[in-house]
PDBQT receptor file of N, H, CA, C and O in Angstrom, charges set to zero:
ATOM      1  N   MET A   1      -0.799 -10.755  -1.880  1.00  0.00    +0.000 N 
ATOM      2  CA  MET A   1      -2.091  -9.808  -2.724  1.00  0.00    +0.000 C 
ATOM      3  C   MET A   1      -2.347  -8.060  -3.079  1.00  0.00    +0.000 C 
ATOM      4  O   MET A   1      -2.720  -7.246  -3.923  1.00  0.00    +0.000 OA
ATOM      5  N   GLY A   2      -2.112  -8.147  -2.470  1.00  0.00    +0.000 N 
ATOM      6  H   GLY A   2      -1.809  -8.809  -1.785  1.00  0.00    +0.000 HD
ATOM      7  CA  GLY A   2      -1.793  -6.173  -2.399  1.00  0.00    +0.000 C 
ATOM      8  C   GLY A   2      -0.556  -5.779  -3.415  1.00  0.00    +0.000 C 
ATOM      9  O   GLY A   2      -0.682  -4.874  -4.240  1.00  0.00    +0.000 OA
ATOM     10  N   LEU A   3       0.571  -6.498  -3.281  1.00  0.00    +0.000 N 
ATOM     11  H   LEU A   3       0.673  -7.233  -2.611  1.00  0.00    +0.000 HD
ATOM     12  CA  LEU A   3       1.788  -5.795  -4.673  1.00  0.00    +0.000 C 
ATOM     13  C   LEU A   3       0.997  -5.943  -6.159  1.00  0.00    +0.000 C 
ATOM     14  O   LEU A   3       0.703  -5.188  -7.086  1.00  0.00    +0.000 OA
ATOM     15  N   PRO A   4       0.809  -7.549  -5.784  1.00  0.00    +0.000 N 
ATOM     16  CA  PRO A   4       0.207  -7.584  -7.588  1.00  0.00    +0.000 C 
ATOM     17  C   PRO A   4      -1.272  -6.965  -7.755  1.00  0.00    +0.000 C 
ATOM     18  O   PRO A   4      -1.958  -7.327  -8.711  1.00  0.00    +0.000 OA
ATOM     19  N   MET A   5      -1.764  -6.017  -6.810  1.00  0.00    +0.000 N 
ATOM     20  H   MET A   5      -1.207  -5.723  -6.033  1.00  0.00    +0.000 HD
ATOM     21  CA  MET A   5      -3.065  -4.896  -7.191  1.00  0.00    +0.000 C 
ATOM     22  C   MET A   5      -2.166  -3.642  -7.446  1.00  0.00    +0.000 C 
ATOM     23  O   MET A   5      -2.310  -2.707  -8.234  1.00  0.00    +0.000 OA
ATOM     24  N   ALA A   6      -1.328  -3.883  -6.658  1.00  0.00    +0.000 N 
ATOM     25  H   ALA A   6      -1.211  -4.643  -6.019  1.00  0.00    +0.000 HD
ATOM     26  CA  ALA A   6      -0.968  -2.571  -6.219  1.00  0.00    +0.000 C 
ATOM     27  C   ALA A   6       0.219  -2.097  -7.710  1.00  0.00    +0.000 C 
ATOM     28  O   ALA A   6       0.431  -0.991  -8.208  1.00  0.00    +0.000 OA
ATOM     29  N   LEU A   7       0.587  -2.989  -7.936  1.00  0.00    +0.000 N 
ATOM     30  H   LEU A   7       0.415  -3.887  -7.531  1.00  0.00    +0.000 HD
ATOM     31  CA  LEU A   7       1.494  -3.280  -9.633  1.00  0.00    +0.000 C 
ATOM     32  C   LEU A   7       0.209  -2.861 -10.389  1.00  0.00    +0.000 C 
ATOM     33  O   LEU A   7       0.256  -1.818 -11.041  1.00  0.00    +0.000 OA
ATOM     34  N   ASN A   8      -0.928  -3.581 -10.359  1.00  0.00    +0.000 N 
ATOM     35  H   ASN A   8      -0.966  -4.429  -9.830  1.00  0.00    +0.000 HD
ATOM     36  CA  ASN A   8      -2.018  -3.233 -11.755  1.00  0.00    +0.000 C 
ATOM     37  C   ASN A   8      -2.231  -2.114 -11.452  1.00  0.00    +0.000 C 
ATOM     38  O   ASN A   8      -2.294  -1.779 -12.634  1.00  0.00    +0.000 OA
ATOM     39  N   LEU A   9      -2.384  -1.312 -11.000  1.00  0.00    +0.000 N 
ATOM     40  H   LEU A   9      -2.332  -1.585 -10.039  1.00  0.00    +0.000 HD
ATOM     41  CA  LEU A   9      -2.929  -0.346 -10.492  1.00  0.00    +0.000 C 
ATOM     42  C   LEU A   9      -1.781   0.864 -11.310  1.00  0.00    +0.000 C 
ATOM     43  O   LEU A   9      -2.068   1.822 -12.028  1.00  0.00    +0.000 OA
ATOM     44  N   ILE A  10      -0.496   0.380 -10.879  1.00  0.00    +0.000 N 
ATOM     45  H   ILE A  10      -0.263  -0.399 -10.296  1.00  0.00    +0.000 HD
ATOM     46  CA  ILE A  10       0.585   1.566 -11.362  1.00  0.00    +0.000 C 
ATOM     47  C   ILE A  10       0.338   1.475 -12.786  1.00  0.00    +0.000 C 
ATOM     48  O   ILE A  10       0.048   2.477 -13.440  1.00  0.00    +0.000 OA
ATOM     49  N   GLN A  11       0.459   0.090 -13.400  1.00  0.00    +0.000 N 
ATOM     50  H   GLN A  11       0.694  -0.724 -12.869  1.00  0.00    +0.000 HD
ATOM     51  CA  GLN A  11       0.420  -0.016 -14.948  1.00  0.00    +0.000 C 
ATOM     52  C   GLN A  11      -0.707   0.570 -15.404  1.00  0.00    +0.000 C 
ATOM     53  O   GLN A  11      -0.562   1.078 -16.516  1.00  0.00    +0.000 OA
ATOM     54  N   ALA A  12      -2.018   0.696 -14.820  1.00  0.00    +0.000 N 
ATOM     55  H   ALA A  12      -2.136   0.284 -13.917  1.00  0.00    +0.000 HD
ATOM     56  CA  ALA A  12      -3.189   1.260 -15.579  1.00  0.00    +0.000 C 
ATOM     57  C   ALA A  12      -3.058   3.049 -15.513  1.00  0.00    +0.000 C 
ATOM     58  O   ALA A  12      -3.946   3.870 -15.737  1.00  0.00    +0.000 OA
ATOM     59  N   GLY A  13      -1.488   3.307 -15.088  1.00  0.00    +0.000 N 
ATOM     60  H   GLY A  13      -0.766   2.639 -14.905  1.00  0.00    +0.000 HD
ATOM     61  CA  GLY A  13      -1.402   4.571 -14.796  1.00  0.00    +0.000 C 
ATOM     62  C   GLY A  13      -2.021   5.303 -13.960  1.00  0.00    +0.000 C 
ATOM     63  O   GLY A  13      -2.386   6.418 -14.331  1.00  0.00    +0.000 OA
ATOM     64  N   HIS A  14      -2.327   4.798 -12.448  1.00  0.00    +0.000 N 
ATOM     65  H   HIS A  14      -2.030   3.892 -12.146  1.00  0.00    +0.000 HD
ATOM     66  CA  HIS A  14      -2.376   5.324 -11.248  1.00  0.00    +0.000 C 
ATOM     67  C   HIS A  14      -0.741   5.750 -10.934  1.00  0.00    +0.000 C 
ATOM     68  O   HIS A  14       0.210   5.188 -11.477  1.00  0.00    +0.000 OA
ATOM     69  N   GLN A  15      -0.644   6.702 -10.085  1.00  0.00    +0.000 N 
ATOM     70  H   GLN A  15      -1.416   7.159  -9.645  1.00  0.00    +0.000 HD
ATOM     71  CA  GLN A  15       0.233   7.242  -9.161  1.00  0.00    +0.000 C 
ATOM     72  C   GLN A  15      -0.501   6.317  -7.693  1.00  0.00    +0.000 C 
ATOM     73  O   GLN A  15      -1.708   6.356  -7.459  1.00  0.00    +0.000 OA
ATOM     74  N   VAL A  16       0.372   5.633  -6.944  1.00  0.00    +0.000 N 
ATOM     75  H   VAL A  16       1.353   5.602  -7.134  1.00  0.00    +0.000 HD
ATOM     76  CA  VAL A  16       0.261   4.688  -6.043  1.00  0.00    +0.000 C 
ATOM     77  C   VAL A  16       1.210   4.608  -5.024  1.00  0.00    +0.000 C 
ATOM     78  O   VAL A  16       2.213   3.925  -5.231  1.00  0.00    +0.000 OA
ATOM     79  N   GLN A  17       1.028   5.350  -3.659  1.00  0.00    +0.000 N 
ATOM     80  H   GLN A  17       0.213   5.905  -3.492  1.00  0.00    +0.000 HD
ATOM     81  CA  GLN A  17       1.786   5.255  -2.580  1.00  0.00    +0.000 C 
ATOM     82  C   GLN A  17       1.541   3.893  -1.541  1.00  0.00    +0.000 C 
ATOM     83  O   GLN A  17       0.418   3.694  -1.076  1.00  0.00    +0.000 OA
ATOM     84  N   GLY A  18       2.551   3.091  -1.262  1.00  0.00    +0.000 N 
ATOM     85  H   GLY A  18       3.463   3.252  -1.639  1.00  0.00    +0.000 HD
ATOM     86  CA  GLY A  18       2.080   2.207  -0.421  1.00  0.00    +0.000 C 
ATOM     87  C   GLY A  18       3.013   2.187   0.984  1.00  0.00    +0.000 C 
ATOM     88  O   GLY A  18       3.856   3.046   1.243  1.00  0.00    +0.000 OA
ATOM     89  N   PHE A  19       2.683   1.015   1.851  1.00  0.00    +0.000 N 
ATOM     90  H   PHE A  19       1.998   0.318   1.640  1.00  0.00    +0.000 HD
ATOM     91  CA  PHE A  19       3.294   1.250   3.023  1.00  0.00    +0.000 C 
ATOM     92  C   PHE A  19       3.050  -0.509   3.092  1.00  0.00    +0.000 C 
ATOM     93  O   PHE A  19       2.127  -1.134   2.568  1.00  0.00    +0.000 OA
ATOM     94  N   ASP A  20       4.204  -1.059   3.921  1.00  0.00    +0.000 N 
ATOM     95  H   ASP A  20       4.953  -0.551   4.346  1.00  0.00    +0.000 HD
ATOM     96  CA  ASP A  20       4.314  -2.742   3.897  1.00  0.00    +0.000 C 
ATOM     97  C   ASP A  20       5.134  -2.904   5.022  1.00  0.00    +0.000 C 
ATOM     98  O   ASP A  20       6.224  -2.387   4.774  1.00  0.00    +0.000 OA
ATOM     99  N   LEU A  21       5.094  -3.529   6.472  1.00  0.00    +0.000 N 
ATOM    100  H   LEU A  21       4.209  -3.949   6.673  1.00  0.00    +0.000 HD
ATOM    101  CA  LEU A  21       6.213  -3.942   6.979  1.00  0.00    +0.000 C 
ATOM    102  C   LEU A  21       7.404  -4.771   6.731  1.00  0.00    +0.000 C 
ATOM    103  O   LEU A  21       8.533  -4.694   7.216  1.00  0.00    +0.000 OA
ATOM    104  N   ALA A  22       6.769  -5.787   5.647  1.00  0.00    +0.000 N 
ATOM    105  H   ALA A  22       5.852  -5.850   5.254  1.00  0.00    +0.000 HD
ATOM    106  CA  ALA A  22       8.174  -6.394   4.833  1.00  0.00    +0.000 C 
ATOM    107  C   ALA A  22       9.066  -5.565   4.024  1.00  0.00    +0.000 C 
ATOM    108  O   ALA A  22       8.432  -5.133   3.061  1.00  0.00    +0.000 OA
ATOM    109  N   GLN A  23       9.987  -5.264   4.024  1.00  0.00    +0.000 N 
ATOM    110  H   GLN A  23      10.502  -5.615   4.806  1.00  0.00    +0.000 HD
ATOM    111  CA  GLN A  23      11.056  -3.959   3.519  1.00  0.00    +0.000 C 
ATOM    112  C   GLN A  23      10.929  -5.033   2.080  1.00  0.00    +0.000 C 
ATOM    113  O   GLN A  23      10.684  -4.393   1.058  1.00  0.00    +0.000 OA
ATOM    114  N   THR A  24      11.055  -6.480   1.889  1.00  0.00    +0.000 N 
ATOM    115  H   THR A  24      11.254  -7.000   2.720  1.00  0.00    +0.000 HD
ATOM    116  CA  THR A  24      11.380  -7.020   0.500  1.00  0.00    +0.000 C 
ATOM    117  C   THR A  24       9.899  -6.678  -0.257  1.00  0.00    +0.000 C 
ATOM    118  O   THR A  24       9.753  -6.869  -1.464  1.00  0.00    +0.000 OA
ATOM    119  N   GLN A  25       9.113  -6.293   0.375  1.00  0.00    +0.000 N 
ATOM    120  H   GLN A  25       9.230  -6.138   1.356  1.00  0.00    +0.000 HD
ATOM    121  CA  GLN A  25       7.510  -6.267  -0.307  1.00  0.00    +0.000 C 
ATOM    122  C   GLN A  25       7.868  -4.414  -1.269  1.00  0.00    +0.000 C 
ATOM    123  O   GLN A  25       7.849  -4.025  -2.437  1.00  0.00    +0.000 OA
ATOM    124  N   LEU A  26       8.123  -3.857  -0.048  1.00  0.00    +0.000 N 
ATOM    125  H   LEU A  26       8.139  -4.173   0.900  1.00  0.00    +0.000 HD
ATOM    126  CA  LEU A  26       8.355  -2.275  -0.746  1.00  0.00    +0.000 C 
ATOM    127  C   LEU A  26       9.571  -2.189  -1.298  1.00  0.00    +0.000 C 
ATOM    128  O   LEU A  26       9.753  -1.026  -1.656  1.00  0.00    +0.000 OA
ATOM    129  N   GLU A  27      10.518  -2.898  -1.542  1.00  0.00    +0.000 N 
ATOM    130  H   GLU A  27      10.370  -3.843  -1.251  1.00  0.00    +0.000 HD
ATOM    131  CA  GLU A  27      11.215  -3.013  -2.677  1.00  0.00    +0.000 C 
ATOM    132  C   GLU A  27      10.592  -3.399  -3.921  1.00  0.00    +0.000 C 
ATOM    133  O   GLU A  27      10.678  -2.816  -5.001  1.00  0.00    +0.000 OA
ATOM    134  N   ALA A  28       9.998  -4.380  -3.661  1.00  0.00    +0.000 N 
ATOM    135  H   ALA A  28       9.927  -4.854  -2.783  1.00  0.00    +0.000 HD
ATOM    136  CA  ALA A  28       9.322  -4.888  -5.146  1.00  0.00    +0.000 C 
ATOM    137  C   ALA A  28       8.714  -3.569  -5.780  1.00  0.00    +0.000 C 
ATOM    138  O   ALA A  28       9.168  -2.903  -6.710  1.00  0.00    +0.000 OA
ATOM    139  N   PHE A  29       7.862  -3.421  -5.224  1.00  0.00    +0.000 N 
ATOM    140  H   PHE A  29       7.494  -3.962  -4.469  1.00  0.00    +0.000 HD
ATOM    141  CA  PHE A  29       6.649  -2.155  -4.897  1.00  0.00    +0.000 C 
ATOM    142  C   PHE A  29       7.417  -1.017  -5.707  1.00  0.00    +0.000 C 
ATOM    143  O   PHE A  29       6.944  -0.600  -6.764  1.00  0.00    +0.000 OA
ATOM    144  N   LYS A  30       8.421  -0.604  -5.272  1.00  0.00    +0.000 N 
ATOM    145  H   LYS A  30       8.805  -0.942  -4.414  1.00  0.00    +0.000 HD
ATOM    146  CA  LYS A  30       9.161   0.598  -5.556  1.00  0.00    +0.000 C 
ATOM    147  C   LYS A  30       9.536   0.155  -7.336  1.00  0.00    +0.000 C 
ATOM    148  O   LYS A  30       9.090   0.789  -8.292  1.00  0.00    +0.000 OA
ATOM    149  N   ALA A  31      10.672  -1.370  -7.463  1.00  0.00    +0.000 N 
ATOM    150  H   ALA A  31      11.034  -1.884  -6.686  1.00  0.00    +0.000 HD
ATOM    151  CA  ALA A  31      11.031  -1.642  -8.527  1.00  0.00    +0.000 C 
ATOM    152  C   ALA A  31       9.592  -1.622  -9.942  1.00  0.00    +0.000 C 
ATOM    153  O   ALA A  31       9.672  -1.343 -11.139  1.00  0.00    +0.000 OA
ATOM    154  N   GLY A  32       8.604  -1.978  -9.227  1.00  0.00    +0.000 N 
ATOM    155  H   GLY A  32       8.539  -2.204  -8.255  1.00  0.00    +0.000 HD
ATOM    156  CA  GLY A  32       7.356  -1.797 -10.780  1.00  0.00    +0.000 C 
ATOM    157  C   GLY A  32       6.997   0.009 -10.467  1.00  0.00    +0.000 C 
ATOM    158  O   GLY A  32       6.159   0.568 -11.175  1.00  0.00    +0.000 OA
ATOM    159  N   GLY A  33       7.552   0.594  -9.624  1.00  0.00    +0.000 N 
ATOM    160  H   GLY A  33       8.233   0.140  -9.049  1.00  0.00    +0.000 HD
ATOM    161  CA  GLY A  33       7.109   2.323  -9.716  1.00  0.00    +0.000 C 
ATOM    162  C   GLY A  33       5.666   3.033  -9.034  1.00  0.00    +0.000 C 
ATOM    163  O   GLY A  33       5.058   4.073  -9.286  1.00  0.00    +0.000 OA
ATOM    164  N   GLY A  34       5.491   2.118  -8.223  1.00  0.00    +0.000 N 
ATOM    165  H   GLY A  34       5.985   1.272  -8.018  1.00  0.00    +0.000 HD
ATOM    166  CA  GLY A  34       5.312   2.749  -6.810  1.00  0.00    +0.000 C 
ATOM    167  C   GLY A  34       6.019   3.733  -5.467  1.00  0.00    +0.000 C 
ATOM    168  O   GLY A  34       7.185   4.072  -5.667  1.00  0.00    +0.000 OA
ATOM    169  N   ILE A  35       5.702   3.963  -4.806  1.00  0.00    +0.000 N 
ATOM    170  H   ILE A  35       4.755   3.688  -4.643  1.00  0.00    +0.000 HD
ATOM    171  CA  ILE A  35       6.225   5.618  -4.072  1.00  0.00    +0.000 C 
ATOM    172  C   ILE A  35       6.108   4.795  -2.782  1.00  0.00    +0.000 C 
ATOM    173  O   ILE A  35       5.221   5.192  -2.027  1.00  0.00    +0.000 OA
ATOM    174  N   PRO A  36       6.683   3.931  -2.446  1.00  0.00    +0.000 N 
ATOM    175  CA  PRO A  36       6.661   3.573  -1.007  1.00  0.00    +0.000 C 
ATOM    176  C   PRO A  36       6.593   4.584   0.397  1.00  0.00    +0.000 C 
ATOM    177  O   PRO A  36       7.105   5.582  -0.109  1.00  0.00    +0.000 OA
ATOM    178  N   VAL A  37       6.408   4.836   1.296  1.00  0.00    +0.000 N 
ATOM    179  H   VAL A  37       5.992   4.025   1.707  1.00  0.00    +0.000 HD
ATOM    180  CA  VAL A  37       6.077   5.537   2.432  1.00  0.00    +0.000 C 
ATOM    181  C   VAL A  37       6.341   4.594   3.424  1.00  0.00    +0.000 C 
ATOM    182  O   VAL A  37       6.464   3.371   3.493  1.00  0.00    +0.000 OA
ATOM    183  N   GLN A  38       6.399   5.791   4.353  1.00  0.00    +0.000 N 
ATOM    184  H   GLN A  38       6.298   6.784   4.298  1.00  0.00    +0.000 HD
ATOM    185  CA  GLN A  38       7.000   5.099   5.871  1.00  0.00    +0.000 C 
ATOM    186  C   GLN A  38       6.023   4.387   6.449  1.00  0.00    +0.000 C 
ATOM    187  O   GLN A  38       6.256   3.297   6.972  1.00  0.00    +0.000 OA
ATOM    188  N   SER A  39       4.624   5.022   6.407  1.00  0.00    +0.000 N 
ATOM    189  H   SER A  39       4.435   5.907   5.982  1.00  0.00    +0.000 HD
ATOM    190  CA  SER A  39       3.872   4.447   7.379  1.00  0.00    +0.000 C 
ATOM    191  C   SER A  39       2.153   4.545   7.041  1.00  0.00    +0.000 C 
ATOM    192  O   SER A  39       1.780   5.545   6.428  1.00  0.00    +0.000 OA
ATOM    193  N   ALA A  40       1.316   3.704   7.367  1.00  0.00    +0.000 N 
ATOM    194  H   ALA A  40       1.619   2.892   7.865  1.00  0.00    +0.000 HD
ATOM    195  CA  ALA A  40       0.185   3.635   6.518  1.00  0.00    +0.000 C 
ATOM    196  C   ALA A  40      -0.263   4.839   6.483  1.00  0.00    +0.000 C 
ATOM    197  O   ALA A  40      -0.944   5.069   5.484  1.00  0.00    +0.000 OA
ATOM    198  N   SER A  41      -0.071   6.103   7.545  1.00  0.00    +0.000 N 
ATOM    199  H   SER A  41       0.482   5.917   8.357  1.00  0.00    +0.000 HD
ATOM    200  CA  SER A  41      -1.102   6.728   7.219  1.00  0.00    +0.000 C 
ATOM    201  C   SER A  41      -0.300   7.988   6.500  1.00  0.00    +0.000 C 
ATOM    202  O   SER A  41      -0.927   8.804   5.824  1.00  0.00    +0.000 OA
ATOM    203  N   GLU A  42       0.525   8.046   6.611  1.00  0.00    +0.000 N 
ATOM    204  H   GLU A  42       1.035   7.383   7.160  1.00  0.00    +0.000 HD
ATOM    205  CA  GLU A  42       1.773   8.623   5.286  1.00  0.00    +0.000 C 
ATOM    206  C   GLU A  42       0.838   7.857   3.983  1.00  0.00    +0.000 C 
ATOM    207  O   GLU A  42       0.719   8.743   3.137  1.00  0.00    +0.000 OA
ATOM    208  N   ALA A  43       0.437   7.132   3.696  1.00  0.00    +0.000 N 
ATOM    209  H   ALA A  43       0.533   6.412   4.383  1.00  0.00    +0.000 HD
ATOM    210  CA  ALA A  43       0.612   6.508   3.044  1.00  0.00    +0.000 C 
ATOM    211  C   ALA A  43      -1.440   7.074   2.080  1.00  0.00    +0.000 C 
ATOM    212  O   ALA A  43      -1.663   7.031   0.870  1.00  0.00    +0.000 OA
ATOM    213  N   ASP A  44      -2.193   7.392   2.899  1.00  0.00    +0.000 N 
ATOM    214  H   ASP A  44      -2.012   7.427   3.882  1.00  0.00    +0.000 HD
ATOM    215  CA  ASP A  44      -3.152   8.294   2.963  1.00  0.00    +0.000 C 
ATOM    216  C   ASP A  44      -3.226   9.585   2.406  1.00  0.00    +0.000 C 
ATOM    217  O   ASP A  44      -4.077   9.993   1.617  1.00  0.00    +0.000 OA
ATOM    218  N   LYS A  45      -1.815  10.485   3.102  1.00  0.00    +0.000 N 
ATOM    219  H   LYS A  45      -1.123  10.153   3.744  1.00  0.00    +0.000 HD
ATOM    220  CA  LYS A  45      -1.946  11.495   2.185  1.00  0.00    +0.000 C 
ATOM    221  C   LYS A  45      -2.267  12.113   0.804  1.00  0.00    +0.000 C 
ATOM    222  O   LYS A  45      -1.527  11.962  -0.168  1.00  0.00    +0.000 OA
ATOM    223  N   ASP A  46      -3.412  12.815   0.783  1.00  0.00    +0.000 N 
ATOM    224  H   ASP A  46      -4.013  12.938   1.573  1.00  0.00    +0.000 HD
ATOM    225  CA  ASP A  46      -3.853  13.579  -0.391  1.00  0.00    +0.000 C 
ATOM    226  C   ASP A  46      -4.508  12.525  -1.303  1.00  0.00    +0.000 C 
ATOM    227  O   ASP A  46      -4.968  12.892  -2.384  1.00  0.00    +0.000 OA
ATOM    228  N   ALA A  47      -4.561  11.528  -1.012  1.00  0.00    +0.000 N 
ATOM    229  H   ALA A  47      -4.187  11.229  -0.134  1.00  0.00    +0.000 HD
ATOM    230  CA  ALA A  47      -5.040  10.587  -1.415  1.00  0.00    +0.000 C 
ATOM    231  C   ALA A  47      -7.158  10.539  -2.214  1.00  0.00    +0.000 C 
ATOM    232  O   ALA A  47      -8.176  11.095  -1.802  1.00  0.00    +0.000 OA
ATOM    233  N   ASP A  48      -6.894   9.549  -3.482  1.00  0.00    +0.000 N 
ATOM    234  H   ASP A  48      -6.067   9.097  -3.816  1.00  0.00    +0.000 HD
ATOM    235  CA  ASP A  48      -8.150   9.944  -3.660  1.00  0.00    +0.000 C 
ATOM    236  C   ASP A  48      -8.673   8.745  -3.331  1.00  0.00    +0.000 C 
ATOM    237  O   ASP A  48      -9.841   8.801  -3.716  1.00  0.00    +0.000 OA
ATOM    238  N   ALA A  49      -8.376   7.174  -2.595  1.00  0.00    +0.000 N 
ATOM    239  H   ALA A  49      -7.427   7.129  -2.282  1.00  0.00    +0.000 HD
ATOM    240  CA  ALA A  49      -8.290   6.063  -2.773  1.00  0.00    +0.000 C 
ATOM    241  C   ALA A  49      -7.702   5.952  -1.847  1.00  0.00    +0.000 C 
ATOM    242  O   ALA A  49      -6.810   6.710  -1.466  1.00  0.00    +0.000 OA
ATOM    243  N   ILE A  50      -8.276   4.548  -1.077  1.00  0.00    +0.000 N 
ATOM    244  H   ILE A  50      -9.001   3.932  -1.387  1.00  0.00    +0.000 HD
ATOM    245  CA  ILE A  50      -6.996   4.018  -0.070  1.00  0.00    +0.000 C 
ATOM    246  C   ILE A  50      -8.196   2.446  -0.053  1.00  0.00    +0.000 C 
ATOM    247  O   ILE A  50      -9.398   2.181  -0.038  1.00  0.00    +0.000 OA
ATOM    248  N   ILE A  51      -7.054   1.872  -0.067  1.00  0.00    +0.000 N 
ATOM    249  H   ILE A  51      -6.078   2.087  -0.080  1.00  0.00    +0.000 HD
ATOM    250  CA  ILE A  51      -6.887  -0.102  -0.197  1.00  0.00    +0.000 C 
ATOM    251  C   ILE A  51      -6.178  -0.166   0.369  1.00  0.00    +0.000 C 
ATOM    252  O   ILE A  51      -5.101   0.430   0.390  1.00  0.00    +0.000 OA
ATOM    253  N   SER A  52      -6.845  -1.357   1.351  1.00  0.00    +0.000 N 
ATOM    254  H   SER A  52      -7.720  -1.841   1.334  1.00  0.00    +0.000 HD
ATOM    255  CA  SER A  52      -5.730  -1.734   2.303  1.00  0.00    +0.000 C 
ATOM    256  C   SER A  52      -5.995  -3.750   2.104  1.00  0.00    +0.000 C 
ATOM    257  O   SER A  52      -6.981  -4.442   1.852  1.00  0.00    +0.000 OA
ATOM    258  N   MET A  53      -4.871  -3.983   2.319  1.00  0.00    +0.000 N 
ATOM    259  H   MET A  53      -4.070  -3.421   2.525  1.00  0.00    +0.000 HD
ATOM    260  CA  MET A  53      -4.531  -5.670   1.953  1.00  0.00    +0.000 C 
ATOM    261  C   MET A  53      -4.618  -6.044   3.305  1.00  0.00    +0.000 C 
ATOM    262  O   MET A  53      -3.595  -5.603   3.828  1.00  0.00    +0.000 OA
ATOM    263  N   LEU A  54      -5.097  -6.453   3.899  1.00  0.00    +0.000 N 
ATOM    264  H   LEU A  54      -5.928  -6.812   3.474  1.00  0.00    +0.000 HD
ATOM    265  CA  LEU A  54      -4.642  -7.329   5.581  1.00  0.00    +0.000 C 
ATOM    266  C   LEU A  54      -4.973  -8.549   5.977  1.00  0.00    +0.000 C 
ATOM    267  O   LEU A  54      -6.107  -8.984   5.773  1.00  0.00    +0.000 OA
ATOM    268  N   PRO A  55      -3.838  -9.405   6.720  1.00  0.00    +0.000 N 
ATOM    269  CA  PRO A  55      -4.675 -11.000   6.403  1.00  0.00    +0.000 C 
ATOM    270  C   PRO A  55      -5.132 -11.233   7.532  1.00  0.00    +0.000 C 
ATOM    271  O   PRO A  55      -4.824 -12.386   7.833  1.00  0.00    +0.000 OA
ATOM    272  N   ALA A  56      -5.895 -10.587   8.580  1.00  0.00    +0.000 N 
ATOM    273  H   ALA A  56      -6.145  -9.650   8.335  1.00  0.00    +0.000 HD
ATOM    274  CA  ALA A  56      -7.176 -10.936   9.313  1.00  0.00    +0.000 C 
ATOM    275  C   ALA A  56      -8.241  -9.638   9.859  1.00  0.00    +0.000 C 
ATOM    276  O   ALA A  56      -7.858  -8.575   9.370  1.00  0.00    +0.000 OA
ATOM    277  N   SER A  57      -8.855  -9.554  10.301  1.00  0.00    +0.000 N 
ATOM    278  H   SER A  57      -9.166 -10.417  10.698  1.00  0.00    +0.000 HD
ATOM    279  CA  SER A  57      -9.550  -8.733  10.797  1.00  0.00    +0.000 C 
ATOM    280  C   SER A  57      -9.093  -8.320  11.858  1.00  0.00    +0.000 C 
ATOM    281  O   SER A  57      -8.915  -7.113  11.697  1.00  0.00    +0.000 OA
ATOM    282  N   ARG A  58      -8.786  -8.621  12.889  1.00  0.00    +0.000 N 
ATOM    283  H   ARG A  58      -8.931  -9.602  13.020  1.00  0.00    +0.000 HD
ATOM    284  CA  ARG A  58      -7.905  -8.167  13.854  1.00  0.00    +0.000 C 
ATOM    285  C   ARG A  58      -6.848  -7.005  13.307  1.00  0.00    +0.000 C 
ATOM    286  O   ARG A  58      -6.781  -5.941  13.922  1.00  0.00    +0.000 OA
ATOM    287  N   HIS A  59      -5.672  -7.340  11.628  1.00  0.00    +0.000 N 
ATOM    288  H   HIS A  59      -5.726  -8.204  11.128  1.00  0.00    +0.000 HD
ATOM    289  CA  HIS A  59      -5.123  -5.966  11.450  1.00  0.00    +0.000 C 
ATOM    290  C   HIS A  59      -5.969  -4.997  10.634  1.00  0.00    +0.000 C 
ATOM    291  O   HIS A  59      -5.376  -4.027  10.162  1.00  0.00    +0.000 OA
ATOM    292  N   VAL A  60      -7.393  -5.137  10.382  1.00  0.00    +0.000 N 
ATOM    293  H   VAL A  60      -7.875  -5.925  10.765  1.00  0.00    +0.000 HD
ATOM    294  CA  VAL A  60      -7.916  -4.447   9.965  1.00  0.00    +0.000 C 
ATOM    295  C   VAL A  60      -8.252  -3.474  10.792  1.00  0.00    +0.000 C 
ATOM    296  O   VAL A  60      -8.038  -2.283  10.567  1.00  0.00    +0.000 OA
ATOM    297  N   GLU A  61      -8.871  -3.992  11.931  1.00  0.00    +0.000 N 
ATOM    298  H   GLU A  61      -9.044  -4.959  12.114  1.00  0.00    +0.000 HD
ATOM    299  CA  GLU A  61      -9.644  -3.146  13.298  1.00  0.00    +0.000 C 
ATOM    300  C   GLU A  61      -8.239  -1.842  13.659  1.00  0.00    +0.000 C 
ATOM    301  O   GLU A  61      -8.022  -0.648  13.868  1.00  0.00    +0.000 OA
ATOM    302  N   ALA A  62      -7.655  -3.097  13.533  1.00  0.00    +0.000 N 
ATOM    303  H   ALA A  62      -7.831  -4.067  13.364  1.00  0.00    +0.000 HD
ATOM    304  CA  ALA A  62      -6.292  -2.224  14.439  1.00  0.00    +0.000 C 
ATOM    305  C   ALA A  62      -5.615  -1.106  13.432  1.00  0.00    +0.000 C 
ATOM    306  O   ALA A  62      -4.843  -0.327  13.991  1.00  0.00    +0.000 OA
ATOM    307  N   LEU A  63      -5.780  -0.964  12.247  1.00  0.00    +0.000 N 
ATOM    308  H   LEU A  63      -6.406  -1.598  11.794  1.00  0.00    +0.000 HD
ATOM    309  CA  LEU A  63      -5.711  -0.351  10.983  1.00  0.00    +0.000 C 
ATOM    310  C   LEU A  63      -6.616   1.181  11.266  1.00  0.00    +0.000 C 
ATOM    311  O   LEU A  63      -6.215   2.322  11.497  1.00  0.00    +0.000 OA
ATOM    312  N   TYR A  64      -7.579   0.775  11.167  1.00  0.00    +0.000 N 
ATOM    313  H   TYR A  64      -7.905  -0.152  10.979  1.00  0.00    +0.000 HD
ATOM    314  CA  TYR A  64      -8.799   1.894  10.903  1.00  0.00    +0.000 C 
ATOM    315  C   TYR A  64      -9.287   2.720  12.580  1.00  0.00    +0.000 C 
ATOM    316  O   TYR A  64      -9.904   3.771  12.757  1.00  0.00    +0.000 OA
ATOM    317  N   PHE A  65      -8.560   1.478  13.873  1.00  0.00    +0.000 N 
ATOM    318  H   PHE A  65      -8.059   0.624  13.730  1.00  0.00    +0.000 HD
ATOM    319  CA  PHE A  65      -9.693   2.355  14.662  1.00  0.00    +0.000 C 
ATOM    320  C   PHE A  65      -8.303   2.546  15.710  1.00  0.00    +0.000 C 
ATOM    321  O   PHE A  65      -8.378   3.079  16.817  1.00  0.00    +0.000 OA
ATOM    322  N   GLY A  66      -7.221   2.075  15.195  1.00  0.00    +0.000 N 
ATOM    323  H   GLY A  66      -7.160   1.642  14.295  1.00  0.00    +0.000 HD
ATOM    324  CA  GLY A  66      -6.077   2.569  16.004  1.00  0.00    +0.000 C 
ATOM    325  C   GLY A  66      -5.850   1.111  17.026  1.00  0.00    +0.000 C 
ATOM    326  O   GLY A  66      -4.962   1.087  17.879  1.00  0.00    +0.000 OA
TER     327      GLY A  66
């Protein structure tokens, strides 16, 4: 779900930085005009907004609460 949403934002003219554990997703993101980064924490540098797409609440908790 995250890749299609990111690509829609890019197509709408936004600069989007993104991170994914799956290298193939990052490659598709880059091919679509996204800026891949090395970590979730790097993706939020100088961000006006942060959107996360994660599979389950435990992943959300891990991302936001460490």
